[in-house]
ZADO-1210 file (C-alpha; in nm, 4 decimals, padded with zeros to 6 digits):
<atoms>
<atom x="-00.8692" y="-00.6869" z="-01.0302" code="UNK" pos="1"/>
<atom x="-00.6144" y="-00.7956" z="-00.7966" code="UNK" pos="2"/>
<atom x="-00.4496" y="-00.9744" z="-01.1189" code="UNK" pos="3"/>
<atom x="-00.4601" y="-00.6325" z="-01.2360" code="UNK" pos="4"/>
<atom x="-00.3018" y="-00.4819" z="-00.9063" code="UNK" pos="5"/>
<atom x="-00.0639" y="-00.7255" z="-00.8815" code="UNK" pos="6"/>
<atom x="00.0952" y="-00.6748" z="-01.2548" code="UNK" pos="7"/>
<atom x="00.1217" y="-00.2964" z="-01.1490" code="UNK" pos="8"/>
<atom x="00.3089" y="-00.3441" z="-00.8901" code="UNK" pos="9"/>
<atom x="00.5427" y="-00.5588" z="-01.0627" code="UNK" pos="10"/>
<atom x="00.6066" y="-00.3111" z="-01.3696" code="UNK" pos="11"/>
<atom x="00.6018" y="-00.0010" z="-01.0763" code="UNK" pos="12"/>
<atom x="00.9876" y="00.0930" z="-00.9269" code="UNK" pos="13"/>
<atom x="00.8055" y="00.1594" z="-00.5332" code="UNK" pos="14"/>
<atom x="00.4905" y="00.2252" z="-00.4271" code="UNK" pos="15"/>
<atom x="00.4193" y="00.5325" z="-00.2360" code="UNK" pos="16"/>
<atom x="00.0826" y="00.5142" z="00.0281" code="UNK" pos="17"/>
<atom x="-00.0170" y="00.7831" z="00.2286" code="UNK" pos="18"/>
<atom x="-00.1138" y="00.5990" z="00.4990" code="UNK" pos="19"/>
<atom x="-00.4297" y="00.7479" z="00.7166" code="UNK" pos="20"/>
<atom x="-00.6581" y="00.5966" z="00.9908" code="UNK" pos="21"/>
<atom x="-00.8354" y="00.3293" z="00.7001" code="UNK" pos="22"/>
<atom x="-00.5398" y="00.2629" z="00.5033" code="UNK" pos="23"/>
<atom x="-00.5691" y="-00.1212" z="00.5979" code="UNK" pos="24"/>
<atom x="-00.9444" y="-00.1186" z="00.5887" code="UNK" pos="25"/>
<atom x="-01.1613" y="-00.3493" z="00.3935" code="UNK" pos="26"/>
<atom x="-01.2406" y="-00.0461" z="00.1735" code="UNK" pos="27"/>
<atom x="-00.8738" y="00.0571" z="00.1495" code="UNK" pos="28"/>
<atom x="-00.5637" y="00.0020" z="00.0320" code="UNK" pos="29"/>
<atom x="-00.4762" y="-00.2706" z="00.2183" code="UNK" pos="30"/>
<atom x="-00.5019" y="-00.5407" z="-00.0984" code="UNK" pos="31"/>
<atom x="-00.2697" y="-00.2851" z="-00.3181" code="UNK" pos="32"/>
<atom x="-00.0083" y="-00.2771" z="-00.0228" code="UNK" pos="33"/>
<atom x="-00.0302" y="-00.6911" z="-00.0016" code="UNK" pos="34"/>
<atom x="00.0261" y="-00.6892" z="-00.3871" code="UNK" pos="35"/>
<atom x="00.3252" y="-00.5077" z="-00.4007" code="UNK" pos="36"/>
<atom x="00.4713" y="-00.6896" z="-00.1194" code="UNK" pos="37"/>
<atom x="00.4286" y="-01.0050" z="-00.2432" code="UNK" pos="38"/>
<atom x="00.6214" y="-00.8995" z="-00.5393" code="UNK" pos="39"/>
<atom x="00.8673" y="-00.7181" z="-00.3513" code="UNK" pos="40"/>
<atom x="00.7896" y="-00.3842" z="-00.4640" code="UNK" pos="41"/>
<atom x="00.9693" y="-00.1487" z="-00.2322" code="UNK" pos="42"/>
<atom x="00.7060" y="00.0310" z="-00.0423" code="UNK" pos="43"/>
<atom x="00.7056" y="00.4652" z="00.0632" code="UNK" pos="44"/>
<atom x="00.4939" y="00.5052" z="00.3773" code="UNK" pos="45"/>
<atom x="00.3734" y="00.8607" z="00.4536" code="UNK" pos="46"/>
<atom x="00.2061" y="00.9800" z="00.7239" code="UNK" pos="47"/>
<atom x="-00.0729" y="01.1695" z="00.6156" code="UNK" pos="48"/>
<atom x="-00.1692" y="01.3069" z="00.9964" code="UNK" pos="49"/>
<atom x="00.0288" y="01.4012" z="01.2748" code="UNK" pos="50"/>
<atom x="-00.2449" y="01.1982" z="01.5104" code="UNK" pos="51"/>
<atom x="-00.2551" y="00.8854" z="01.2850" code="UNK" pos="52"/>
<atom x="00.0615" y="00.5990" z="01.3617" code="UNK" pos="53"/>
<atom x="-00.1049" y="00.3034" z="01.1361" code="UNK" pos="54"/>
<atom x="00.1814" y="00.0497" z="01.0661" code="UNK" pos="55"/>
<atom x="00.1458" y="-00.0730" z="00.7448" code="UNK" pos="56"/>
<atom x="00.3755" y="-00.3601" z="00.6868" code="UNK" pos="57"/>
</atoms>
């Protein structure tokens, strides 16, 4: 699964992340964000909730 995620990130022009309080949980988007970082794909994080200030990098 991780190789597939990394391949998709490599083929993408960028990754859009809706950031919420569970974004970095093991079941969240953390693996996908990490794969995008590993292949130097630009990441744009958008805060999903005003109250939440999760940092994704």
